[in-house]
PASE-546205 format. One record per residue (C-alpha): residue number from 1; residue in three letters; x, y, z. Coordinates in steps of 0.1 Angstrom, whole numbers, plus 5000, padded with zeros to 4 digits. Layout:
BEGIN
+------+------+------+------+------+
! resi ! resn !    X !    Y !    Z !
+------+------+------+------+------+
!  NUM !  ALA !    X !    Y !    Z !
...
+------+------+------+------+------+
END
This chain:
BEGIN
+------+------+------+------+------+
! resi ! resn !    X !    Y !    Z !
+------+------+------+------+------+
!    1 !  UNK ! 5000 ! 5000 ! 5000 !
!    2 !  UNK ! 5013 ! 5035 ! 4991 !
!    3 !  UNK ! 5028 ! 5051 ! 5022 !
!    4 !  UNK ! 5013 ! 5085 ! 5013 !
!    5 !  UNK ! 4978 ! 5069 ! 5013 !
!    6 !  UNK ! 4985 ! 5053 ! 5047 !
!    7 !  UNK ! 4997 ! 5087 ! 5061 !
!    8 !  UNK ! 4966 ! 5105 ! 5047 !
!    9 !  UNK ! 4942 ! 5079 ! 5061 !
!   10 !  UNK ! 4960 ! 5080 ! 5094 !
!   11 !  UNK ! 4957 ! 5118 ! 5096 !
!   12 !  UNK ! 4920 ! 5117 ! 5087 !
!   13 !  UNK ! 4914 ! 5088 ! 5112 !
!   14 !  UNK ! 4930 ! 5106 ! 5141 !
!   15 !  UNK ! 4900 ! 5129 ! 5143 !
!   16 !  UNK ! 4877 ! 5099 ! 5149 !
!   17 !  UNK ! 4880 ! 5090 ! 5186 !
!   18 !  UNK ! 4854 ! 5063 ! 5184 !
!   19 !  UNK ! 4863 ! 5026 ! 5189 !
!   20 !  UNK ! 4858 ! 5022 ! 5151 !
!   21 !  UNK ! 4883 ! 5050 ! 5144 !
!   22 !  UNK ! 4909 ! 5034 ! 5166 !
!   23 !  UNK ! 4906 ! 5001 ! 5148 !
!   24 !  UNK ! 4916 ! 5014 ! 5114 !
!   25 !  UNK ! 4942 ! 5036 ! 5129 !
!   26 !  UNK ! 4958 ! 5006 ! 5146 !
!   27 !  UNK ! 4958 ! 4987 ! 5113 !
!   28 !  UNK ! 4974 ! 5016 ! 5094 !
!   29 !  UNK ! 5001 ! 5022 ! 5120 !
!   30 !  UNK ! 5010 ! 4985 ! 5120 !
!   31 !  UNK ! 5012 ! 4985 ! 5082 !
!   32 !  UNK ! 5033 ! 5017 ! 5079 !
!   33 !  UNK ! 5054 ! 5020 ! 5111 !
!   34 !  UNK ! 5080 ! 4999 ! 5129 !
!   35 !  UNK ! 5059 ! 4987 ! 5158 !
!   36 !  UNK ! 5081 ! 4958 ! 5171 !
!   37 !  UNK ! 5101 ! 4958 ! 5202 !
!   38 !  UNK ! 5134 ! 4976 ! 5199 !
!   39 !  UNK ! 5160 ! 4964 ! 5225 !
!   40 !  UNK ! 5141 ! 4935 ! 5241 !
!   41 !  UNK ! 5138 ! 4903 ! 5221 !
!   42 !  UNK ! 5115 ! 4873 ! 5223 !
!   43 !  UNK ! 5143 ! 4854 ! 5240 !
!   44 !  UNK ! 5141 ! 4827 ! 5213 !
!   45 !  UNK ! 5177 ! 4835 ! 5202 !
!   46 !  UNK ! 5188 ! 4823 ! 5236 !
!   47 !  UNK ! 5173 ! 4788 ! 5230 !
!   48 !  UNK ! 5190 ! 4762 ! 5208 !
!   49 !  UNK ! 5181 ! 4726 ! 5201 !
!   50 !  UNK ! 5207 ! 4699 ! 5206 !
!   51 !  UNK ! 5209 ! 4684 ! 5171 !
!   52 !  UNK ! 5201 ! 4647 ! 5168 !
!   53 !  UNK ! 5223 ! 4632 ! 5141 !
!   54 !  UNK ! 5204 ! 4599 ! 5144 !
!   55 !  UNK ! 5168 ! 4610 ! 5146 !
!   56 !  UNK ! 5155 ! 4574 ! 5139 !
!   57 !  UNK ! 5124 ! 4588 ! 5121 !
!   58 !  UNK ! 5116 ! 4597 ! 5085 !
!   59 !  UNK ! 5106 ! 4633 ! 5079 !
!   60 !  UNK ! 5075 ! 4620 ! 5062 !
!   61 !  UNK ! 5065 ! 4605 ! 5095 !
!   62 !  UNK ! 5064 ! 4639 ! 5113 !
!   63 !  UNK ! 5028 ! 4646 ! 5124 !
!   64 !  UNK ! 5021 ! 4682 ! 5135 !
!   65 !  UNK ! 4984 ! 4678 ! 5141 !
!   66 !  UNK ! 4971 ! 4687 ! 5176 !
!   67 !  UNK ! 4939 ! 4690 ! 5196 !
!   68 !  UNK ! 4934 ! 4725 ! 5210 !
!   69 !  UNK ! 4904 ! 4733 ! 5233 !
!   70 !  UNK ! 4888 ! 4701 ! 5220 !
!   71 !  UNK ! 4893 ! 4709 ! 5183 !
!   72 !  UNK ! 4914 ! 4689 ! 5159 !
!   73 !  UNK ! 4939 ! 4712 ! 5141 !
!   74 !  UNK ! 4962 ! 4702 ! 5113 !
!   75 !  UNK ! 4990 ! 4723 ! 5127 !
!   76 !  UNK ! 4996 ! 4739 ! 5161 !
!   77 !  UNK ! 4990 ! 4774 ! 5148 !
!   78 !  UNK ! 4965 ! 4801 ! 5157 !
!   79 !  UNK ! 4961 ! 4832 ! 5135 !
!   80 !  UNK ! 4962 ! 4856 ! 5164 !
!   81 !  UNK ! 4936 ! 4883 ! 5169 !
!   82 !  UNK ! 4942 ! 4913 ! 5148 !
!   83 !  UNK ! 4912 ! 4934 ! 5140 !
!   84 !  UNK ! 4875 ! 4940 ! 5134 !
!   85 !  UNK ! 4851 ! 4969 ! 5139 !
!   86 !  UNK ! 4859 ! 4989 ! 5108 !
!   87 !  UNK ! 4848 ! 4983 ! 5072 !
!   88 !  UNK ! 4885 ! 4978 ! 5062 !
!   89 !  UNK ! 4888 ! 4951 ! 5088 !
!   90 !  UNK ! 4861 ! 4929 ! 5072 !
!   91 !  UNK ! 4885 ! 4922 ! 5043 !
!   92 !  UNK ! 4913 ! 4913 ! 5066 !
!   93 !  UNK ! 4892 ! 4889 ! 5087 !
!   94 !  UNK ! 4877 ! 4873 ! 5055 !
!   95 !  UNK ! 4912 ! 4867 ! 5041 !
!   96 !  UNK ! 4926 ! 4853 ! 5073 !
!   97 !  UNK ! 4896 ! 4831 ! 5078 !
!   98 !  UNK ! 4898 ! 4816 ! 5043 !
!   99 !  UNK ! 4935 ! 4808 ! 5049 !
!  100 !  UNK ! 4926 ! 4792 ! 5082 !
!  101 !  UNK ! 4899 ! 4771 ! 5066 !
!  102 !  UNK ! 4923 ! 4759 ! 5039 !
!  103 !  UNK ! 4949 ! 4749 ! 5064 !
!  104 !  UNK ! 4926 ! 4737 ! 5092 !
!  105 !  UNK ! 4941 ! 4759 ! 5118 !
!  106 !  UNK ! 4926 ! 4782 ! 5145 !
!  107 !  UNK ! 4919 ! 4819 ! 5143 !
!  108 !  UNK ! 4910 ! 4847 ! 5167 !
!  109 !  UNK ! 4892 ! 4880 ! 5158 !
!  110 !  UNK ! 4901 ! 4913 ! 5173 !
!  111 !  UNK ! 4882 ! 4930 ! 5201 !
!  112 !  UNK ! 4845 ! 4929 ! 5194 !
!  113 !  UNK ! 4838 ! 4960 ! 5215 !
!  114 !  UNK ! 4832 ! 4981 ! 5184 !
!  115 !  UNK ! 4803 ! 4959 ! 5172 !
!  116 !  UNK ! 4788 ! 4958 ! 5207 !
!  117 !  UNK ! 4787 ! 4996 ! 5206 !
!  118 !  UNK ! 4776 ! 4997 ! 5169 !
!  119 !  UNK ! 4758 ! 4965 ! 5157 !
!  120 !  UNK ! 4762 ! 4976 ! 5121 !
!  121 !  UNK ! 4798 ! 4966 ! 5124 !
!  122 !  UNK ! 4791 ! 4930 ! 5134 !
!  123 !  UNK ! 4797 ! 4918 ! 5098 !
!  124 !  UNK ! 4834 ! 4928 ! 5101 !
!  125 !  UNK ! 4837 ! 4900 ! 5126 !
!  126 !  UNK ! 4810 ! 4875 ! 5115 !
!  127 !  UNK ! 4826 ! 4874 ! 5080 !
!  128 !  UNK ! 4853 ! 4851 ! 5096 !
!  129 !  UNK ! 4827 ! 4824 ! 5104 !
!  130 !  UNK ! 4811 ! 4828 ! 5069 !
!  131 !  UNK ! 4845 ! 4822 ! 5053 !
!  132 !  UNK ! 4856 ! 4795 ! 5077 !
!  133 !  UNK ! 4827 ! 4774 ! 5089 !
!  134 !  UNK ! 4848 ! 4746 ! 5103 !
!  135 !  UNK ! 4877 ! 4762 ! 5122 !
!  136 !  UNK ! 4883 ! 4768 ! 5158 !
!  137 !  UNK ! 4872 ! 4805 ! 5159 !
!  138 !  UNK ! 4880 ! 4826 ! 5190 !
!  139 !  UNK ! 4860 ! 4857 ! 5201 !
!  140 !  UNK ! 4876 ! 4886 ! 5219 !
!  141 !  UNK ! 4867 ! 4912 ! 5244 !
!  142 !  UNK ! 4888 ! 4934 ! 5267 !
!  143 !  UNK ! 4892 ! 4931 ! 5305 !
!  144 !  UNK ! 4877 ! 4965 ! 5312 !
!  145 !  UNK ! 4845 ! 4955 ! 5293 !
!  146 !  UNK ! 4837 ! 4927 ! 5317 !
!  147 !  UNK ! 4837 ! 4947 ! 5349 !
!  148 !  UNK ! 4800 ! 4957 ! 5349 !
!  149 !  UNK ! 4770 ! 4935 ! 5359 !
!  150 !  UNK ! 4762 ! 4928 ! 5323 !
!  151 !  UNK ! 4793 ! 4908 ! 5317 !
!  152 !  UNK ! 4776 ! 4875 ! 5311 !
!  153 !  UNK ! 4753 ! 4891 ! 5285 !
!  154 !  UNK ! 4783 ! 4907 ! 5269 !
!  155 !  UNK ! 4801 ! 4874 ! 5265 !
!  156 !  UNK ! 4771 ! 4857 ! 5251 !
!  157 !  UNK ! 4768 ! 4885 ! 5225 !
!  158 !  UNK ! 4805 ! 4880 ! 5216 !
!  159 !  UNK ! 4799 ! 4843 ! 5211 !
!  160 !  UNK ! 4767 ! 4846 ! 5191 !
!  161 !  UNK ! 4782 ! 4873 ! 5169 !
!  162 !  UNK ! 4806 ! 4849 ! 5153 !
!  163 !  UNK ! 4795 ! 4815 ! 5165 !
!  164 !  UNK ! 4827 ! 4814 ! 5186 !
!  165 !  UNK ! 4841 ! 4782 ! 5199 !
!  166 !  UNK ! 4860 ! 4801 ! 5226 !
!  167 !  UNK ! 4863 ! 4836 ! 5239 !
!  168 !  UNK ! 4896 ! 4854 ! 5247 !
!  169 !  UNK ! 4895 ! 4881 ! 5274 !
!  170 !  UNK ! 4924 ! 4903 ! 5265 !
!  171 !  UNK ! 4946 ! 4917 ! 5293 !
!  172 !  UNK ! 4961 ! 4949 ! 5278 !
!  173 !  UNK ! 4969 ! 4970 ! 5308 !
!  174 !  UNK ! 5001 ! 4983 ! 5291 !
!  175 !  UNK ! 4983 ! 4995 ! 5260 !
!  176 !  UNK ! 4954 ! 5011 ! 5280 !
!  177 !  UNK ! 4980 ! 5029 ! 5302 !
!  178 !  UNK ! 4997 ! 5045 ! 5271 !
!  179 !  UNK ! 4966 ! 5050 ! 5249 !
!  180 !  UNK ! 4954 ! 5086 ! 5249 !
!  181 !  UNK ! 4918 ! 5075 ! 5257 !
!  182 !  UNK ! 4928 ! 5043 ! 5276 !
!  183 !  UNK ! 4907 ! 5026 ! 5302 !
!  184 !  UNK ! 4928 ! 5017 ! 5332 !
!  185 !  UNK ! 4901 ! 5001 ! 5353 !
!  186 !  UNK ! 4915 ! 4966 ! 5361 !
!  187 !  UNK ! 4904 ! 4962 ! 5397 !
!  188 !  UNK ! 4881 ! 4932 ! 5399 !
!  189 !  UNK ! 4891 ! 4916 ! 5366 !
!  190 !  UNK ! 4901 ! 4882 ! 5382 !
!  191 !  UNK ! 4867 ! 4878 ! 5400 !
!  192 !  UNK ! 4849 ! 4888 ! 5368 !
!  193 !  UNK ! 4868 ! 4862 ! 5348 !
!  194 !  UNK ! 4859 ! 4836 ! 5375 !
!  195 !  UNK ! 4822 ! 4846 ! 5372 !
!  196 !  UNK ! 4823 ! 4842 ! 5335 !
!  197 !  UNK ! 4841 ! 4808 ! 5335 !
!  198 !  UNK ! 4813 ! 4795 ! 5359 !
!  199 !  UNK ! 4784 ! 4807 ! 5338 !
!  200 !  UNK ! 4796 ! 4805 ! 5302 !
!  201 !  UNK ! 4798 ! 4771 ! 5285 !
!  202 !  UNK ! 4824 ! 4779 ! 5258 !
!  203 !  UNK ! 4861 ! 4778 ! 5270 !
!  204 !  UNK ! 4875 ! 4811 ! 5282 !
!  205 !  UNK ! 4910 ! 4822 ! 5272 !
!  206 !  UNK ! 4931 ! 4848 ! 5291 !
!  207 !  UNK ! 4951 ! 4867 ! 5265 !
!  208 !  UNK ! 4979 ! 4891 ! 5270 !
!  209 !  UNK ! 4986 ! 4915 ! 5242 !
!  210 !  UNK ! 5024 ! 4919 ! 5242 !
!  211 !  UNK ! 5036 ! 4922 ! 5278 !
!  212 !  UNK ! 5036 ! 4885 ! 5288 !
!  213 !  UNK ! 5021 ! 4865 ! 5316 !
!  214 !  UNK ! 5042 ! 4856 ! 5348 !
!  215 !  UNK ! 5038 ! 4824 ! 5366 !
!  216 !  UNK ! 5019 ! 4840 ! 5395 !
!  217 !  UNK ! 4991 ! 4853 ! 5372 !
!  218 !  UNK ! 4991 ! 4819 ! 5353 !
!  219 !  UNK ! 4985 ! 4801 ! 5385 !
!  220 !  UNK ! 4957 ! 4825 ! 5394 !
!  221 !  UNK ! 4941 ! 4823 ! 5360 !
!  222 !  UNK ! 4941 ! 4785 ! 5362 !
!  223 !  UNK ! 4924 ! 4786 ! 5396 !
!  224 !  UNK ! 4895 ! 4808 ! 5383 !
!  225 !  UNK ! 4888 ! 4784 ! 5355 !
!  226 !  UNK ! 4903 ! 4796 ! 5323 !
!  227 !  UNK ! 4909 ! 4768 ! 5298 !
!  228 !  UNK ! 4938 ! 4784 ! 5280 !
!  229 !  UNK ! 4963 ! 4812 ! 5284 !
!  230 !  UNK ! 4977 ! 4831 ! 5254 !
!  231 !  UNK ! 5008 ! 4845 ! 5270 !
!  232 !  UNK ! 5013 ! 4873 ! 5244 !
!  233 !  UNK ! 5049 ! 4879 ! 5252 !
!  234 !  UNK ! 5073 ! 4908 ! 5245 !
!  235 !  UNK ! 5095 ! 4908 ! 5215 !
!  236 !  UNK ! 5070 ! 4911 ! 5187 !
!  237 !  UNK ! 5044 ! 4939 ! 5182 !
!  238 !  UNK ! 5045 ! 4965 ! 5209 !
!  239 !  UNK ! 5012 ! 4980 ! 5216 !
!  240 !  UNK ! 5029 ! 5007 ! 5236 !
!  241 !  UNK ! 5047 ! 5015 ! 5203 !
!  242 !  UNK ! 5014 ! 5017 ! 5184 !
!  243 !  UNK ! 4999 ! 5040 ! 5210 !
!  244 !  UNK ! 5031 ! 5061 ! 5210 !
!  245 !  UNK ! 5025 ! 5067 ! 5172 !
!  246 !  UNK ! 4989 ! 5076 ! 5179 !
!  247 !  UNK ! 4999 ! 5101 ! 5205 !
!  248 !  UNK ! 5024 ! 5116 ! 5181 !
!  249 !  UNK ! 4997 ! 5120 ! 5155 !
!  250 !  UNK ! 4978 ! 5141 ! 5180 !
!  251 !  UNK ! 5007 ! 5163 ! 5190 !
!  252 !  UNK ! 5006 ! 5148 ! 5225 !
!  253 !  UNK ! 5043 ! 5151 ! 5233 !
!  254 !  UNK ! 5041 ! 5140 ! 5269 !
!  255 !  UNK ! 5020 ! 5109 ! 5261 !
!  256 !  UNK ! 5044 ! 5100 ! 5232 !
!  257 !  UNK ! 5074 ! 5104 ! 5255 !
!  258 !  UNK ! 5059 ! 5081 ! 5281 !
!  259 !  UNK ! 5050 ! 5056 ! 5254 !
!  260 !  UNK ! 5086 ! 5054 ! 5242 !
!  261 !  UNK ! 5097 ! 5047 ! 5279 !
!  262 !  UNK ! 5075 ! 5017 ! 5280 !
!  263 !  UNK ! 5080 ! 5005 ! 5244 !
!  264 !  UNK ! 5099 ! 4974 ! 5254 !
!  265 !  UNK ! 5080 ! 4967 ! 5287 !
!  266 !  UNK ! 5071 ! 4931 ! 5295 !
!  267 !  UNK ! 5082 ! 4895 ! 5298 !
!  268 !  UNK ! 5098 ! 4880 ! 5267 !
!  269 !  UNK ! 5078 ! 4854 ! 5249 !
!  270 !  UNK ! 5101 ! 4825 ! 5256 !
!  271 !  UNK ! 5103 ! 4833 ! 5293 !
!  272 !  UNK ! 5066 ! 4838 ! 5297 !
!  273 !  UNK ! 5059 ! 4805 ! 5279 !
!  274 !  UNK ! 5081 ! 4787 ! 5304 !
!  275 !  UNK ! 5067 ! 4806 ! 5334 !
!  276 !  UNK ! 5031 ! 4798 ! 5324 !
!  277 !  UNK ! 5035 ! 4763 ! 5312 !
!  278 !  UNK ! 5056 ! 4749 ! 5341 !
!  279 !  UNK ! 5033 ! 4762 ! 5369 !
!  280 !  UNK ! 5000 ! 4751 ! 5355 !
!  281 !  UNK ! 4985 ! 4717 ! 5349 !
!  282 !  UNK ! 4951 ! 4721 ! 5334 !
!  283 !  UNK ! 4953 ! 4750 ! 5310 !
!  284 !  UNK ! 4966 ! 4750 ! 5274 !
!  285 !  UNK ! 4993 ! 4775 ! 5265 !
!  286 !  UNK ! 4992 ! 4795 ! 5233 !
!  287 !  UNK ! 5026 ! 4813 ! 5228 !
!  288 !  UNK ! 5021 ! 4845 ! 5208 !
!  289 !  UNK ! 5046 ! 4874 ! 5204 !
!  290 !  UNK ! 5072 ! 4877 ! 5177 !
!  291 !  UNK ! 5068 ! 4842 ! 5162 !
!  292 !  UNK ! 5083 ! 4846 ! 5127 !
!  293 !  UNK ! 5095 ! 4811 ! 5117 !
!  294 !  UNK ! 5087 ! 4774 ! 5121 !
!  295 !  UNK ! 5119 ! 4772 ! 5142 !
!  296 !  UNK ! 5105 ! 4798 ! 5165 !
!  297 !  UNK ! 5073 ! 4777 ! 5168 !
!  298 !  UNK ! 5093 ! 4745 ! 5175 !
!  299 !  UNK ! 5113 ! 4762 ! 5203 !
!  300 !  UNK ! 5081 ! 4775 ! 5220 !
!  301 !  UNK ! 5064 ! 4741 ! 5216 !
!  302 !  UNK ! 5094 ! 4725 ! 5231 !
!  303 !  UNK ! 5094 ! 4747 ! 5262 !
!  304 !  UNK ! 5057 ! 4741 ! 5270 !
!  305 !  UNK ! 5034 ! 4758 ! 5245 !
!  306 !  UNK ! 5005 ! 4737 ! 5231 !
!  307 !  UNK ! 5002 ! 4761 ! 5201 !
!  308 !  UNK ! 5017 ! 4793 ! 5187 !
!  309 !  UNK ! 5000 ! 4825 ! 5176 !
!  310 !  UNK ! 5010 ! 4845 ! 5145 !
!  311 !  UNK ! 4998 ! 4879 ! 5135 !
!  312 !  UNK ! 5020 ! 4908 ! 5122 !
!  313 !  UNK ! 5036 ! 4888 ! 5093 !
!  314 !  UNK ! 5001 ! 4881 ! 5080 !
!  315 !  UNK ! 4986 ! 4916 ! 5083 !
!  316 !  UNK ! 4998 ! 4931 ! 5050 !
!  317 !  UNK ! 4987 ! 4903 ! 5027 !
!  318 !  UNK ! 4955 ! 4901 ! 5046 !
!  319 !  UNK ! 4949 ! 4938 ! 5042 !
!  320 !  UNK ! 4955 ! 4934 ! 5005 !
!  321 !  UNK ! 4931 ! 4904 ! 5003 !
!  322 !  UNK ! 4957 ! 4880 ! 4992 !
!  323 !  UNK ! 4946 ! 4846 ! 5006 !
!  324 !  UNK ! 4972 ! 4826 ! 4988 !
!  325 !  UNK ! 5000 ! 4848 ! 5001 !
!  326 !  UNK ! 4988 ! 4843 ! 5037 !
!  327 !  UNK ! 4986 ! 4805 ! 5030 !
!  328 !  UNK ! 5021 ! 4806 ! 5015 !
!  329 !  UNK ! 5036 ! 4823 ! 5046 !
!  330 !  UNK ! 5019 ! 4798 ! 5069 !
!  331 !  UNK ! 5029 ! 4768 ! 5048 !
!  332 !  UNK ! 5066 ! 4780 ! 5050 !
!  333 !  UNK ! 5063 ! 4781 ! 5088 !
!  334 !  UNK ! 5047 ! 4747 ! 5088 !
!  335 !  UNK ! 5074 ! 4732 ! 5067 !
!  336 !  UNK ! 5101 ! 4748 ! 5089 !
!  337 !  UNK ! 5084 ! 4733 ! 5120 !
!  338 !  UNK ! 5084 ! 4698 ! 5104 !
!  339 !  UNK ! 5121 ! 4701 ! 5096 !
!  340 !  UNK ! 5130 ! 4712 ! 5131 !
!  341 !  UNK ! 5111 ! 4683 ! 5145 !
!  342 !  UNK ! 5128 ! 4659 ! 5121 !
!  343 !  UNK ! 5162 ! 4672 ! 5132 !
!  344 !  UNK ! 5155 ! 4664 ! 5169 !
!  345 !  UNK ! 5138 ! 4631 ! 5162 !
!  346 !  UNK ! 5103 ! 4643 ! 5172 !
!  347 !  UNK ! 5076 ! 4626 ! 5152 !
!  348 !  UNK ! 5047 ! 4643 ! 5172 !
!  349 !  UNK ! 5044 ! 4677 ! 5187 !
!  350 !  UNK ! 5045 ! 4663 ! 5223 !
!  351 !  UNK ! 5079 ! 4647 ! 5214 !
!  352 !  UNK ! 5093 ! 4682 ! 5212 !
!  353 !  UNK ! 5089 ! 4685 ! 5249 !
!  354 !  UNK ! 5114 ! 4656 ! 5253 !
!  355 !  UNK ! 5141 ! 4673 ! 5231 !
!  356 !  UNK ! 5172 ! 4686 ! 5247 !
!  357 !  UNK ! 5175 ! 4724 ! 5245 !
!  358 !  UNK ! 5202 ! 4748 ! 5257 !
!  359 !  UNK ! 5192 ! 4781 ! 5273 !
!  360 !  UNK ! 5217 ! 4809 ! 5274 !
!  361 !  UNK ! 5220 ! 4847 ! 5277 !
!  362 !  UNK ! 5195 ! 4869 ! 5293 !
!  363 !  UNK ! 5168 ! 4842 ! 5291 !
!  364 !  UNK ! 5189 ! 4819 ! 5312 !
!  365 !  UNK ! 5197 ! 4847 ! 5337 !
!  366 !  UNK ! 5160 ! 4855 ! 5341 !
!  367 !  UNK ! 5150 ! 4819 ! 5346 !
!  368 !  UNK ! 5177 ! 4813 ! 5371 !
!  369 !  UNK ! 5167 ! 4843 ! 5391 !
!  370 !  UNK ! 5131 ! 4830 ! 5391 !
!  371 !  UNK ! 5143 ! 4796 ! 5404 !
!  372 !  UNK ! 5142 ! 4775 ! 5372 !
!  373 !  UNK ! 5168 ! 4747 ! 5368 !
!  374 !  UNK ! 5177 ! 4752 ! 5332 !
!  375 !  UNK ! 5201 ! 4722 ! 5333 !
!  376 !  UNK ! 5170 ! 4699 ! 5332 !
!  377 !  UNK ! 5160 ! 4714 ! 5298 !
!  378 !  UNK ! 5195 ! 4704 ! 5284 !
!  379 !  UNK ! 5193 ! 4668 ! 5295 !
!  380 !  UNK ! 5158 ! 4656 ! 5288 !
!  381 !  UNK ! 5170 ! 4627 ! 5268 !
!  382 !  UNK ! 5193 ! 4616 ! 5296 !
!  383 !  UNK ! 5171 ! 4586 ! 5305 !
!  384 !  UNK ! 5181 ! 4571 ! 5271 !
!  385 !  UNK ! 5218 ! 4571 ! 5279 !
!  386 !  UNK ! 5236 ! 4538 ! 5282 !
!  387 !  UNK ! 5248 ! 4530 ! 5317 !
+------+------+------+------+------+
END
């Protein structure tokens, strides 16, 4: 897309302070600006597989199918929530959904708040189910929107709007704190989530949006009944960055300066995955945040994730309506995942959790400080050694 057109649209959109206006502004900023973490990484560069020169499997035997929230998927991939709530978003969700249907993978839509405020925008979300009748489709609403007494009705509307198989409640405290019109009411969120998990039949997912989930919150979320945690770690898209650009568009120098301070705030994706996975027993972990290759996916699956989420690399082709380009990107990631599994002798996804991995650098330092024994990760095949 022409950068001048993006700039022009962004300048026009900045005058629209509705939820709908924010949706398109977020999309255009992510398409035209560098919104990824600057200094902090996902931590995946600190993780290396120990190569297995005798894998004792054929690559054609590698099976990457999984069951996520009770649904059979052909690959452990979720097209992570991106958008909805603006006419431009309908094309994005339609394109992503078609790709998900072709590959039999899962997909999440963006926050459905805009359509709850303006029902005429429902089609920008429901188009996903129209294009993908068979996939695991995940609805989405923000934590501040479940704090009133109508929360159960709100969740039911979210489900009905897209015939959702699950609902993600996104925890975006960082974004709200930086956003010019952000809602920073988070007191009572955990009890509200517990109320929802008790009264709503579809699985509830707790979803961070780029700052990661620590073990303490993972344990708490499991206790209140969520079925999955999308850790949304740091190292990929920074929503503090997105809101910094929005503040700059409005000439809000102080807000933009604060946004730059918190640009890299959060728990790196690899670390958050380990923290959440190793202190919970009955929740599934979706690792989102800076996943760019199938090797990234393999590493995250090896350290405890049940599936990985991917968003930013798919946004541009989805905005352009290029289904086959989205499919091509995802197929490359799938093939890379299969090769990584072959090279460590893992014929199934769960076998990756038995592969030896070496953890170094800042990731190792963080994990040691938090009490993890990283040596165990490096010697998971030890039981096969000859005595």
